[in-house]
N, C-alpha and C positions, 0 to 999 in steps of 0.2 A: 400449657403449651398449645400453640395453634394446631387445630385439628389437621390441617393440611400438612404441616411439618411432621406431626406425629405419624400420620399415615405414610408419608414418604420415608421416614426413618424406619418404620416397621417393614416396609417393602424392601428397602435396601438391606436390612439385617437378615432378611430371608435368603439373601444370596442371589437374587434374581436380577439385580442391577449392578452395573459397573459404576465406578466413581464418575466417569464422564456422563453416564446416563442419569446419575443422581443430580448432577449439576444442571443438565439440560431439563430434567423434569422440574427442578426447583424454579428455573426460569419461566417455564410454562405456567406454573402455579402462582407465580408472583411472590415467591418467598425467598428468603436469604439462603443462598447455596452454602455460604460459610457456616451459618447456624446449623443447617442440616448435617454438614460434614462433621462439625464439632460434636454434635449429639451422637452421630453414627460412630465416630471413633471412640468416644468416651475418654475420660481422663486418664485411665490406666494405660490404654493403648497409645494415646497421643504422647504420653510421657515416655513410654518405652521407645516409641519410634523416634522421638526427638533426642533421646539420651545418647550422647556420644560415648563410644568405647575408646579408652585411651590406648594407643598403640604401645607395644613394649619396646620395639627396636627402630621403628621408623623415625627419621629425622627430616624435618622440612629442609629442602635445598639439596639433600643428598639421597633421599629415599631409603632403601634397604642396603643391598649389597651383601657381601660375605660376612655377616655379623652373627651367625648362629652357631659358630664352632666349626672346626676343620672337618668333622665327620657329617655335617648336616646335609640331608638330601631333600629337605622340604621347602626351604626358601621362605618367601613371605607368608605362606600358608601356616607357618608356625604361629601367626597372629590369631588364628581361629580359637575361639573360646566359648564357654557357656554364655557369657554376657553378649557376645556377638550373635550367637544363635538366637538368644531371646530377642534381641533387637530385630533380627531377620523375621522371626515369627510374629512380631508385633504388627507387621504389615498384612498378615493373613486375615482377610475378612470374608473368606468363603469362595474366592475365585482362584482356580488352579489353571495355570497356563502351561501348555506343552511347548517347550522351547527347543525341541529336537526336530531335525529334518530326516525323513525316511531315505533309505538307500537301497538301490539294487544294482545289478550288473551294468545298467546303462547310465548310472549317475555320473555327473560331472566330477572331476577330481583335478587337483593340481598335477601337472605333467610329471613332476618329480617323484610321484608316489606310484605304487604298483596297482595294476588292475585288480578288481575284485570279482569273485565268482561265487555264486551260491548253487551247489549241486545237490540234488536229492541223493542221499546215500542209501537209505532204505525206504521202500514204498510198500503199501499194502499188497499191490498186485505182484511186485517183485518177490516178496516173501512167500506168497502162495505159489509163484511160478518156479522159483529157484529151489524152494524146499530145503534150505540149508540151516534153518533155525528150528531145532527140535521143539522148543517151547511153543512154537507157532503151529507146527504140523502134526504134533502128537495128539490124536483125537481123545486120548484118555485124560489129558490135562487142558485141552483147548477145543472142546466140541463146538464152541460158538465162533471159532475162527477169528479170535481177536488178533488184530494186526496193528502196525504202527508206522509212522513216518519219521525220518530224521534227515538232517541236512549236514553236508560238509561245507565249511566256508574257507575260501582262500581269499583273504581280504587284507587291505592295507590297514595299518594302525593309524592312518591319517586321512580318513575319509568321512564325509558327511559331518554332523555336529561332533566336534572333537575338542579335546583339551591337550595342548602341547605340554609334555613333561619336560623337566629340566635337563634330561639327557638327549634332547632333540637337536640343539644347536651347539656348534663348537667354533672356536676361533684359534688362530695361531698355528704354529708348526714347531713342536708337536701339538696336535689339536687338543684343546681342553674345553670343558663345559663349566657349568656353575660350580663354584667353590674350588676351582682348580683341578677337578677330577679329570685325569687324562683319558682320552679315548682309548688308548692302547691298554689301559687297565680296566676299563668298564664295558667296552663293546666287544662281545664275543660272537661266535658263529650262531648262537641261539638267542640273540637279543642282548639286552643290557644286564649287567650284574649289579649296577648301582644306578640311581636316578631314573629307574623305570616307573611305569604308571602305578605300580603298587605303593610307591612312596607318597602318592597324592592322597591325603586323608579325605573322608567324607566332608563335603563342603556345605555348610549352612551359614549364610551370611547375607546382610542387606545388599541390595543392588540398586543402581540407578541406570535407567535406559535413556540414552541421548538420541533422539530421533532427528538426525541431521537431515535426512531426505525430507521428512515432514516439515522441518523448520524452513527449508528452502522451497517448499511447495511442490516437491517432486515425488513421484511414486518410487523412483530409484535414482541414484546418482549415476552419472555417466562413467565409463571406464577411465581409469587413471586420474580420478578426481581426488585431489589432496585435501585432507581434513586437518587443519592446523588448530592450535589452541584457541585462537580468536573465534573461530567458528563453533567450537565446542562451548565456549563461554556464552556466545550469543544464543545458541540453542537451549542451554540451561536456563538462561534468563527468560526466554520465551515460555519454557515449561514451568517456570517458577519453582525450580528445585535446585539444590546445590549438592555437591559431592562431599560426604563426610569421610574422614580418614577411616580406612578399612572397608569402604564400599567396594563391591564389584562394579565395574563400569562396562556397560554393554552399548555398543555404538551401531545404530541402524543406518545402512546405506540403501536398503531396499532390495539387495541382491537375493535374499531369501524368498521374496515375493516372486522373483523371476524363476528361481528353482522350483517353487511350488507349481508353476504353470507347466512344468515338464513332467506331466503325469504324477506330480507330487513327489518325485524322486530325482529331480534334476536331470531328466533324460534329454532335455533341450540344451545339450552341452555347449553348442556354439553361442546360444543366447546368454547363458550364464557366464561363459568366458568373456563375453563382450563387456560386462559390467563388473566382473569379479575383482578387477584391479583397483577399484576405488578403496581408499582407506586412510588411516592416520599417518601423519608425518612423525619424524623423530622428535621434533619439538613438542608435538602433542603428547606423545608417550611420556616424555620427560616431565611435562606439566602435570599430567595425571598422576605420575608416581611421586615426583619430588615435591610438588606444591600441594596436591590434593590428597595424597596418601592412598591411591587406589590399590586395593588388595590383589586384584586380578583384572585383566582387561580383555574384552572380547568384542566380536562383531559378527555380522551375518555374511562375511566373505570367507574365502578359504585361506586368506593370508593376513588378515587384520590390517596390514600396512599398505600404503599406496605404492604402486609400481609403475614405472621405474622410480626409485627413491629420489625426491628432489633435495633432500638434506642428507648429510653424512655425519658419521661419528667424528668427534674432534681429533682422534688419533689415527684415522685411516678410513678406507672405503669398504663397503660391503654391498652385496646385491639385496640384502634384507637387514638394514641397520636397526630397525625397530626390534626384530627378533633377537639380534645380538645384545641390544641394550637391555631388553626385558628378561630374557632367559639366562644366559650365562653371567651377565653383569649385575642384574638386580635380583634374580631369583623370583621373578614374577611370572606366573603361568599365564598362558594365552588360550582363550576360547575362540573357536572359529566355526563359522556356518551355524550360528545360533539363530533360531527362528524367532524374530522379534515382531512379526507381522501382526499377531493378535494383540500384543501390548500396544502397538502403535494405533491399531483400530480403536481400542478402548481408551486411549489416552492414559495409559498406566506408565508412569515414569519412576515410581518408587515401589519396590517389591522385595519380598524375601526370595532368595535364590537357593535352590537345593540341587546338589549333584553328588552322586556317589560313583566315581569312575569304575569301570570294569577292571577286575583284578587279574589281568593276564600278565603273569610274571615275565619280565624281559621286554615288554612292549614299550616303545618310545612315547606313545600317546594313547589317550583314551579315545577309542574310535566309535563312531555311530552312537554317540551318547544321547540321553534323553533327560536333560535338565528340566527342572520344574520351577515355575515362577508362582509365588503366592501373593495375592493382592486382595 
């Protein structure tokens, strides 16, 4: 083996270089980047990453739908399996990406969701001042004056990095959600009794990131920018990747980069709102689900789809037709405000995706999530 190739492979395996940096370093050394990457991946990893997992219920041209039984609350995520997890983990070569966005009381949010507040419930100075907790103030058991802090959260279940559950969107009158569950039977005064966030299993699956903003040479897409299937296909060709059935698809508009400029928590609400309306069209969603077999679709905006919608459902109109198509009709969960900036910086388009939604019974969505990308 060429000593230069051997040295670069060793450095890459140490976890200090991203794949983009490996390619750039190979060019500077005058060696074949493909040869280095082939050695880096190794036959077992390359084989696992390239191995397709056959979907159980997906059908090209129709997607999923209500195919898992009349009592099902999981939807397309029924396709999760050990084989899919192994394929996801085959992408892991030592780099861990934080795909979550931080939240505080100033953060941008969709106007249809409630404000959030984080309040200090107990504080060290308050415990010593109020003297209402005997375990703190009894000198015989706490001569060191050990104290603590805790917070009370009043927060929407749809803020910052989030996963929409199948009980989020309804259509018709009487309103019904995925699998025909009627709102009157599942939405109570204390949240949902079916289709809540606890029905979402821990997710370990392969993912593809489509950097639409990067493909167009932009830091971020303008507001109301519509992303159709042709643009997705062009960006994938430029990235030299394709979508396999059961991949999670993550679409970058650059909105998360704007969020990060607002003290890291989207405090620059007007600036975020100005671009947050870029997103995919209904035909793009249908192409991803029906033709490519996307297991789940997400983006770095608060709503995934472009607004106002330039395309409508074949049987009527909606202010968010992509949500109607994905959640109640296809049983495909939606990821929103995913931080894709580091992936774009490093040119990482194929990765393992890991998310374990918080188990707050009754919640419509998993809120302020911290998914992880492995590459």
